[in-house]
Each structure stands twice: as structure tokens, then as C-alpha cells.
C-alpha positions as CSV (number, residue, x, y, z in Angstrom):
1,M,-24.9,4.2,26.3
2,R,-29.0,5.5,25.3
3,W,-30.6,3.2,22.4
4,I,-33.4,4.3,20.2
5,K,-35.2,2.7,17.7
6,K,-38.4,3.2,16.1
7,V,-41.1,0.5,15.5
8,D,-41.4,-0.4,11.4
9,E,-39.9,2.6,10.3
10,P,-36.4,4.5,10.2
11,I,-35.4,7.1,12.4
12,L,-34.0,9.7,9.7
13,V,-34.5,9.3,6.1
14,K,-32.0,11.7,4.3
15,E,-32.2,12.5,0.2
16,V,-29.3,14.7,-1.5
17,E,-29.7,15.5,-5.0
18,L,-26.2,14.8,-6.9
19,Q,-24.9,16.1,-10.3
20,G,-26.4,14.5,-13.3
21,N,-29.5,13.4,-11.8
22,N,-28.2,11.2,-9.6
23,M,-29.6,10.6,-5.9
24,G,-27.9,9.5,-2.7
25,W,-29.9,9.0,0.7
26,L,-28.9,7.9,4.0
27,V,-31.3,6.0,6.5
28,I,-30.5,6.1,10.0
29,D,-32.3,3.1,11.3
30,S,-31.6,3.2,14.9
31,L,-29.4,5.4,17.3
32,G,-26.8,4.0,20.2
33,N,-25.8,6.6,22.3
34,G,-26.7,9.1,19.6
35,Q,-24.9,7.1,16.7
36,A,-25.2,4.9,13.6
37,V,-22.9,2.9,11.9
38,G,-23.3,1.8,8.1
39,G,-21.3,1.2,4.5
40,V,-21.9,3.7,2.0
41,R,-23.1,1.8,-1.1
42,L,-22.7,3.3,-4.7
43,G,-24.5,1.4,-7.8
44,E,-26.8,2.3,-11.0
45,Y,-29.7,0.3,-9.2
46,V,-29.3,1.4,-6.1
47,T,-32.8,2.9,-4.5
48,L,-34.3,4.1,-1.3
49,E,-36.0,1.1,-0.5
50,E,-32.8,-0.8,-0.7
51,V,-30.9,1.4,1.2
52,K,-33.9,1.3,4.1
53,N,-33.7,-2.4,4.1
54,L,-30.1,-2.4,4.4
55,A,-30.3,-0.1,7.5
56,A,-32.6,-2.3,9.0
57,E,-30.2,-4.9,8.4
58,M,-27.3,-3.3,10.1
59,T,-29.3,-2.7,13.2
60,R,-30.0,-6.6,13.5
61,K,-26.6,-7.0,12.6
62,F,-25.2,-5.2,15.8
63,S,-28.5,-6.4,18.0
64,F,-27.8,-9.8,17.5
65,L,-24.1,-9.6,18.5
66,N,-25.3,-8.0,21.5
67,L,-23.9,-4.6,20.4
68,P,-26.3,-1.5,21.4
69,I,-24.7,0.1,18.5
70,G,-27.1,2.1,16.0
71,G,-27.8,0.8,12.6
72,A,-27.7,3.0,9.2
73,K,-26.9,2.7,5.3
74,A,-26.1,5.5,2.6
75,G,-26.5,4.7,-1.0
76,I,-26.1,6.7,-4.5
77,C,-27.7,5.5,-7.3
78,C,-25.2,6.5,-9.8
79,S,-23.2,4.6,-12.8
80,P,-20.0,3.3,-11.3
81,L,-18.6,4.3,-14.5
82,L,-17.0,7.6,-13.6
83,S,-13.8,9.8,-13.9
84,E,-11.5,10.0,-10.9
85,W,-12.9,13.7,-10.8
86,E,-16.5,12.8,-11.2
87,R,-15.9,10.4,-8.2
88,K,-14.3,12.9,-6.2
89,D,-17.4,15.5,-6.9
90,L,-19.8,12.8,-6.8
91,F,-18.8,11.9,-3.0
92,F,-17.7,15.8,-1.9
93,R,-21.4,16.7,-3.2
94,F,-23.1,13.8,-1.2
95,G,-20.8,14.5,2.1
96,N,-21.7,18.1,2.0
97,G,-25.5,17.1,1.8
98,L,-25.2,15.0,4.9
99,G,-23.1,18.1,6.8
100,S,-24.0,18.1,10.3
101,L,-24.7,13.9,10.6
102,L,-21.1,13.7,10.1
103,R,-19.6,16.8,11.6
104,E,-21.4,15.9,14.9
105,E,-20.6,12.1,14.0
106,I,-24.3,11.1,14.2
107,Y,-23.7,9.1,10.8
108,L,-20.2,7.0,10.8
109,P,-19.6,5.9,7.3
110,G,-17.8,3.2,5.8
111,T,-17.1,1.1,2.3
112,D,-20.1,-1.1,1.3
113,M,-20.2,-2.7,-2.0
114,G,-19.1,-0.3,-5.1
115,T,-17.2,2.1,-2.6
116,F,-13.6,2.5,-1.5
117,P,-11.6,4.0,1.3
118,G,-10.9,7.2,-1.0
119,D,-14.3,7.6,-1.7
120,I,-15.3,8.2,2.3
121,D,-12.2,10.5,2.5
122,W,-14.2,12.7,0.1
123,L,-17.3,12.3,1.9
124,F,-15.8,13.9,4.9
125,Q,-14.0,16.7,3.0
126,G,-17.4,17.5,1.6
127,A,-18.5,17.7,5.2
128,D,-15.6,19.8,5.8
129,V,-14.5,17.1,8.6
130,A,-10.9,16.7,9.2
131,R,-9.6,13.4,9.7
132,R,-6.9,11.0,9.1
133,S,-7.3,9.0,5.8
134,Q,-9.1,5.2,6.4
135,G,-7.2,3.5,3.8
136,N,-5.4,1.2,6.0
137,S,-4.6,-2.4,5.3
138,L,-8.0,-3.8,6.7
139,D,-9.9,-5.7,4.3
140,S,-13.2,-5.7,5.3
141,G,-14.3,-8.1,2.6
142,Y,-11.6,-10.8,4.0
143,Y,-13.3,-10.9,7.2
144,T,-16.6,-11.0,5.6
145,A,-16.0,-14.0,4.1
146,V,-14.2,-15.2,7.1
147,S,-17.4,-15.1,9.0
148,V,-19.5,-16.4,6.3
149,F,-17.1,-19.6,5.9
150,S,-17.0,-19.8,10.1
151,A,-20.8,-20.0,10.0
152,L,-20.5,-22.8,7.3
153,Q,-18.1,-24.9,9.7
154,A,-20.5,-24.3,12.4
155,I,-23.3,-25.8,10.2
156,S,-21.0,-28.5,9.2
157,S,-20.5,-29.5,12.9
158,V,-23.7,-29.2,14.3
159,F,-25.4,-31.2,11.5
160,G,-22.5,-33.6,10.5
161,I,-21.9,-32.7,7.0
162,P,-18.5,-32.9,5.6
163,L,-17.1,-30.0,3.8
164,S,-14.2,-31.5,1.9
165,G,-14.9,-32.2,-1.7
166,A,-18.5,-30.5,-1.2
167,R,-19.5,-28.4,-4.5
168,I,-20.1,-24.6,-3.6
169,G,-21.4,-21.8,-5.8
170,I,-20.7,-18.0,-5.0
171,E,-23.3,-15.4,-6.6
172,G,-21.2,-12.4,-6.9
173,L,-17.3,-12.2,-7.1
174,G,-16.7,-8.8,-5.7
175,K,-15.3,-7.8,-2.4
176,V,-16.8,-10.9,-0.5
177,G,-17.1,-13.8,-3.2
178,L,-13.6,-13.1,-4.6
179,R,-12.2,-13.7,-1.0
180,L,-14.6,-16.6,-0.2
181,F,-13.7,-18.4,-3.4
182,H,-10.1,-18.9,-1.8
183,L,-11.2,-19.7,1.5
184,A,-13.4,-22.3,0.0
185,C,-10.6,-23.7,-2.1
186,E,-8.0,-23.6,0.8
187,H,-10.3,-25.8,2.8
188,G,-10.7,-28.4,0.3
189,L,-14.1,-27.2,-1.2
190,K,-15.1,-27.6,-5.0
191,V,-16.4,-24.1,-6.4
192,V,-18.1,-25.4,-9.3
193,T,-20.2,-22.0,-10.3
194,V,-19.8,-18.4,-9.8
195,S,-21.1,-15.1,-11.3
196,T,-20.3,-11.5,-11.7
197,R,-23.1,-8.9,-13.1
198,I,-22.0,-9.9,-16.6
199,G,-22.9,-13.9,-16.3
200,A,-21.9,-17.0,-14.4
201,L,-19.5,-19.9,-15.1
202,Y,-20.1,-23.3,-14.5
203,S,-17.6,-26.7,-14.3
204,P,-18.5,-30.0,-12.8
205,H,-14.8,-30.4,-12.0
206,G,-14.4,-26.7,-10.2
207,L,-12.7,-23.5,-11.4
208,D,-9.6,-23.0,-11.0
209,P,-8.6,-20.4,-8.2
210,E,-5.3,-18.8,-9.8
211,Q,-7.1,-18.2,-13.1
212,I,-10.1,-16.8,-11.8
213,T,-7.8,-13.9,-9.5
214,D,-5.9,-13.4,-12.8
215,L,-9.1,-12.5,-14.6
216,A,-10.6,-10.8,-12.1
217,R,-7.8,-8.5,-11.5
218,D,-7.5,-8.2,-15.4
219,Y,-11.2,-7.8,-16.2
220,G,-13.4,-7.4,-13.5
221,D,-16.9,-8.2,-14.0
222,N,-16.2,-9.5,-17.6
223,L,-13.6,-12.4,-16.3
224,V,-16.3,-14.5,-17.2
225,S,-16.0,-14.0,-20.7
226,H,-12.5,-14.9,-20.7
227,Y,-12.2,-17.9,-18.3
228,H,-11.0,-21.3,-20.1
229,G,-12.7,-24.9,-19.0
230,A,-16.1,-23.6,-18.0
231,N,-19.1,-23.0,-19.5
232,L,-21.1,-19.6,-19.7
233,I,-24.0,-19.6,-18.5
234,Q,-26.7,-17.2,-17.4
235,C,-26.6,-15.6,-14.0
236,E,-30.0,-16.7,-12.6
237,E,-28.9,-20.4,-14.0
238,L,-26.4,-20.3,-10.9
239,F,-29.3,-20.8,-8.4
240,E,-30.3,-24.0,-10.3
241,Q,-27.0,-26.0,-10.0
242,D,-26.8,-29.4,-8.1
243,L,-24.9,-28.0,-5.2
244,E,-23.8,-28.6,-1.5
245,I,-23.6,-25.0,-0.4
246,L,-25.1,-21.8,-2.3
247,C,-23.2,-18.5,-1.3
248,P,-25.4,-15.4,-2.5
249,C,-23.0,-12.3,-2.1
250,A,-24.3,-9.9,-4.0
251,G,-27.8,-7.7,-4.3
252,L,-30.9,-7.2,-2.4
253,Y,-33.1,-10.8,-2.3
254,P,-31.2,-12.9,-4.6
255,I,-33.1,-15.7,-3.3
256,H,-37.1,-14.6,-3.9
257,P,-40.3,-16.4,-4.9
258,G,-39.2,-16.8,-8.5
259,N,-36.3,-19.0,-8.1
260,I,-36.7,-20.9,-4.4
261,D,-38.3,-23.5,-5.9
262,K,-35.2,-24.0,-8.6
263,V,-32.6,-23.9,-6.0
264,R,-30.9,-27.1,-5.4
265,A,-28.4,-26.3,-2.9
266,K,-28.7,-28.2,0.9
267,I,-27.2,-25.1,2.9
268,I,-27.3,-21.3,2.0
269,I,-24.9,-18.9,4.0
270,P,-25.4,-15.6,2.4
271,G,-22.4,-13.1,2.0
272,C,-24.7,-10.1,1.4
273,N,-27.4,-8.4,3.4
274,V,-30.9,-9.2,3.0
275,A,-30.6,-12.4,1.1
276,A,-34.4,-13.2,1.7
277,A,-37.6,-12.2,2.5
278,P,-38.9,-13.8,5.9
279,E,-41.5,-16.3,4.0
280,V,-38.9,-17.1,1.7
281,E,-36.6,-18.2,4.7
282,E,-39.8,-20.4,6.1
283,R,-40.5,-21.8,2.6
284,L,-36.5,-22.8,2.6
285,Y,-36.8,-24.3,5.9
286,N,-39.9,-26.7,4.7
287,R,-37.8,-27.8,1.9
288,G,-35.0,-29.1,4.0
289,I,-32.6,-26.1,3.1
290,I,-30.4,-24.9,5.8
291,Y,-30.2,-21.0,5.5
292,L,-28.9,-18.4,7.4
293,P,-29.9,-15.0,7.3
294,G,-27.2,-12.3,6.8
295,F,-27.2,-10.5,9.6
296,V,-25.9,-13.9,11.3
297,S,-23.5,-15.1,8.8
298,N,-21.6,-11.7,7.5
299,S,-20.8,-9.7,10.7
300,G,-17.1,-9.9,9.9
301,G,-16.8,-6.6,7.7
302,V,-18.2,-4.5,10.4
303,L,-16.7,-6.4,13.6
304,C,-13.0,-5.9,12.2
305,Y,-13.1,-2.3,12.4
306,I,-14.6,-2.5,15.6
307,L,-11.4,-5.2,16.9
308,S,-9.0,-3.2,15.4
309,N,-10.2,0.4,17.0
310,Y,-9.7,-1.6,20.2
311,G,-6.0,-2.7,19.1
312,F,-6.3,-6.3,17.9
313,T,-3.8,-7.2,15.2
314,E,-4.9,-8.3,12.0
315,E,-4.0,-11.7,12.9
316,E,-6.2,-11.6,15.8
317,I,-8.9,-10.3,14.5
318,G,-9.3,-13.5,12.0
319,N,-8.8,-15.9,14.6
320,F,-11.2,-14.1,16.9
321,L,-13.7,-14.1,14.4
322,S,-13.4,-17.2,13.5
323,Q,-13.7,-19.0,16.6
324,G,-16.5,-16.6,17.6
325,I,-18.8,-16.7,15.1
326,R,-18.6,-21.0,15.2
327,Q,-19.8,-20.8,18.5
328,K,-22.6,-17.9,18.0
329,V,-23.8,-19.9,15.0
330,S,-23.7,-23.2,16.6
331,S,-25.6,-22.0,19.8
332,L,-28.1,-21.0,17.5
333,L,-28.5,-23.8,15.3
334,V,-29.0,-26.0,18.5
335,R,-31.6,-23.6,19.9
336,A,-33.6,-23.5,16.6
337,K,-33.5,-27.4,16.7
338,K,-34.5,-27.6,20.3
339,A,-37.7,-25.1,19.2
340,D,-38.4,-26.9,16.2
341,E,-37.9,-23.5,14.3
342,F,-36.0,-22.3,11.4
343,P,-32.9,-20.5,12.1
344,A,-33.6,-17.2,11.0
345,A,-36.7,-16.9,13.0
346,T,-35.0,-18.0,16.3
347,A,-32.0,-15.3,15.2
348,L,-34.9,-12.9,14.9
349,K,-35.7,-13.5,18.2
350,I,-32.0,-13.4,19.9
351,V,-32.2,-9.7,18.0
352,N,-35.5,-8.8,19.5
353,E,-34.4,-10.2,23.0
354,N,-31.4,-7.8,22.9
355,Q,-33.5,-4.7,21.7
356,E,-35.7,-5.1,24.6
357,K,-32.8,-5.8,26.9
358,F,-30.9,-2.4,25.1
359,T,-34.4,-0.6,25.7
360,C,-34.3,-1.4,29.4
361,E,-31.1,-0.9,30.2
362,S,-31.2,2.7,28.2
363,E,-34.4,3.7,30.7
364,A,-32.8,2.1,33.7
365,R,-29.6,4.5,33.0
366,L,-31.6,7.9,33.4
367,K,-33.2,6.5,37.0
368,G,-29.4,6.0,38.1
369,Q,-26.6,3.2,38.7
370,L,-28.9,1.3,41.0
371,S,-31.6,0.9,38.6
372,L,-29.3,0.2,35.7
373,G,-27.8,-2.5,38.2
374,V,-31.1,-4.2,38.6
375,I,-32.1,-4.5,35.1
376,R,-28.8,-5.7,33.9
377,F,-28.7,-8.5,36.4
378,R,-32.5,-9.3,35.6
379,K,-32.0,-9.2,31.8
380,S,-28.5,-10.6,31.8
381,G,-27.6,-12.4,34.6
382,P,-24.8,-12.5,37.4
383,K,-21.9,-13.3,34.8
384,E,-22.5,-10.2,32.5
385,M,-22.8,-8.4,36.6
386,I,-18.9,-9.8,36.8
387,R,-18.2,-8.7,33.1
388,T,-19.5,-5.2,33.8
389,F,-17.0,-4.9,36.8
390,F,-14.1,-5.9,35.3
391,W,-14.4,-4.5,31.8
392,P,-13.3,-0.8,32.6
393,L,-10.3,-2.1,34.4
394,V,-9.0,-4.0,31.6
395,K,-10.2,-2.9,28.5
396,D,-7.5,-0.6,27.4
397,T,-4.8,-3.1,27.6
398,L,-6.4,-4.7,24.2
399,S,-4.1,-2.0,22.6
400,E,-1.1,-3.1,24.6
401,P,1.7,-6.0,24.6
402,P,0.2,-9.4,25.9
403,S,-0.5,-9.8,29.6
404,L,-3.2,-11.6,32.0
405,R,-5.2,-8.2,32.0
406,R,-5.3,-8.5,28.1
407,Q,-6.5,-11.9,28.1
408,L,-9.2,-11.4,30.1
409,A,-10.2,-8.3,28.5
410,K,-10.4,-10.6,25.1
411,K,-12.4,-13.2,26.8
412,I,-14.8,-10.6,28.3
413,L,-15.4,-9.3,24.8
414,F,-15.6,-12.2,23.3
415,E,-18.1,-13.5,26.0
416,R,-20.2,-10.7,25.2
417,L,-20.3,-11.0,21.5
418,F,-20.5,-14.6,20.9
419,Q,-22.0,-15.9,24.2
420,S,-24.6,-13.4,25.0
């Protein structure tokens, strides 16, 4: 697999004019074997700069997981209040504008904030790509929430911080936030504050998950206006509440210089991407706040599709992700403590190390298998050489019934994703 990544700039930026003065963008930040993967975002405040940042975050996410997969992101600046026909037309036109990038499978899209499987179907139809509907049962928001909560469990284990009864705030009750709300409640945490784009709720006694679920179904973001038994506060006030845990799950840079000194949480685990700039991450560390970047904590949404394509069942995906993310984050935190640096900086070092390895292996592959073997041994050690030998022999068993060979394939995949 050939790996391509430009320094400090995307490989490609594609702009598409849509109906009603709306704009769409595709940003390809890196390429793995000529392809880049990333979701399509829809919102009335989406910008090209946001899409660029999110595409770069996708590259970091894959690289942190030791996956030489290209990172991309698409975004549409448009009000989400569209009729069914307008929505179909919007995605059809966007797909038509992306054309050969979709037809030649250079860009592999998925859902993101504000989009659904049906939207991606129309995107492909606009590019005249025949494919099966992706409206399957996989809930990527749930698996993202699983990875966020698993990262929190790793922090609890490494630092000896009890989670039972801990106060947690969730910014953004969307695809990820609502599922994280329920995971937190199921594990004995107390969700005391949540927000939508309309406003936020606060109750020191904890919010009722059943009432939140019913209101989210009936009123969407306006659930905050209908909840009984909590104070209605401004969205930004959520960050100022006395919490053990804060989980930003919406928007770009929710933690910023304007609110960093007001944050009272002891732990920040993002469910969204690009939750804070590097200088803000360092300030959080200096304040004694444990913070993980989004590319470390919320990879479940992309991994669930990869694992499903290999043949994992939905239950297997959840267990695999939970165990793997806990191990990956625990190793990161231990390494950061030993180096006396903030976890985000250590995570970025891992990203850079893996990208250097991808580049070296890509160049060596052009010279032949012997050169590739030498580089792989130098960069990854003898264990990876053994995995490299056995992987082609067992990977197809992941879509078969349980067996010793399938168990070996799962072990190799787990080690590559979460131990490398």
C-alpha cells in the first residue's frame, strides 16, 4: 500500500457550487493506496477551513491506530431544514460535482454530523455509481460513544479515579452524545448537564435518561425547552459547571481560549473531532486537567465499518473496540507520564512515528519485497514480521464461523490496531 501525505497542506481541495448559493467541499488530506476515507458533514455554519481541519484529523485518527489509510472529509454549508426533495437534489448535485473521485473510489464517503445513509446513497447516484444501499444496521454514533467511554475507563484505571457517581457533562446530544448519555447512566455516572444547539440543561441531581430519550425523539434539539426538573442555561454555561468529566460532542474547537479558564472539569474526553488547538491542550495540562484529543478517543465510528467489512458481528465490534481502546489509551497515558508531557503531545508523536513508518515502507515496497522486509523489521520489530507472515493466511476467516484460525486473525488485528 502506497502512503502519500503532504506537509502542512491537503493533497486536494475540491469546491462544488450547489443550488441556492450553497457550497460543498471535499478535502483529501492523505492517500493510502490511492484512497481516502472520511464522512460528509452538513450544517449551516460549515466552512472550508473546518473541513480542512477535519480531514487532517481523519489522517491522525487512522495513523494513531497504525492504519495506513488516507484521511478526507466532505462538508456542505446549507441549512439542514430541507424538504425530502431538496435534500435528495442537494446530495445528487454534490455527488455529480465530485464525479470521478467517487467513481474511481479515490474518495470513500460515510455519514457524519447532519447526514444519514440515504444521503450517501444519493451522493453516489449523483456520480452515477451503482452500489448497494448503505442503510444497514450499524450505528456509528453508538460505536463512537463506546470508544469515548472506553477511553474514560482507561483514564479511571491509570489514574485511580472512580467513575461510579461521577458528575459528567455532555455538550451536544446528537448521534454520539445521546448514546454516550446512556452509556454513562448504565455505568453509574451522573449526567448533570447536557446541551443542544438550542440551549443546555443542568440538574445537580442528574438528568433522567428516559425523559431525555423521549424528548429527543419528539422534539430534537428543542428537547431542552420541554424537559421538566432541570434549569435551562446557556450553551456556554455547560463548560462552567462543577464536573468530574466533560465530553464535548459537537462543533469545532468547543474548548477555546475564551472558555478554557472557566472549565472546571477534571477530565475532558471529546466525542467530537478537533476539540481544542494544541496550545489550548497544553494549557489544560498545565491546569491539571486530563485531556485526550478526539483522534484518540472517538475512533469507534470509523473502526466499526472496518471491522464489519472484515466480518465482525455487531456484538463483537463493541467488545473488540471497548477492550482495544482501553488498552491503547492506557499505554498512551503511561508513556505520557513517563515522558512528563501532556497526552495529546504523546499521541501526536505516535501519529508522526507511524506516518514515518508508512512512508518508509511505501518507498521500500517500490524496491521489492526484500527491501520492504528490512524496513518493516527495523521499524516494527520481529513480532510484526510474524504477523505479516500469518495475516494473509488467516484474514479471510474473520467472515467465517469461530475457529482457531479466526481467533488468530482477531489477535493479529487487535495487536496491529491497539498495541503497535
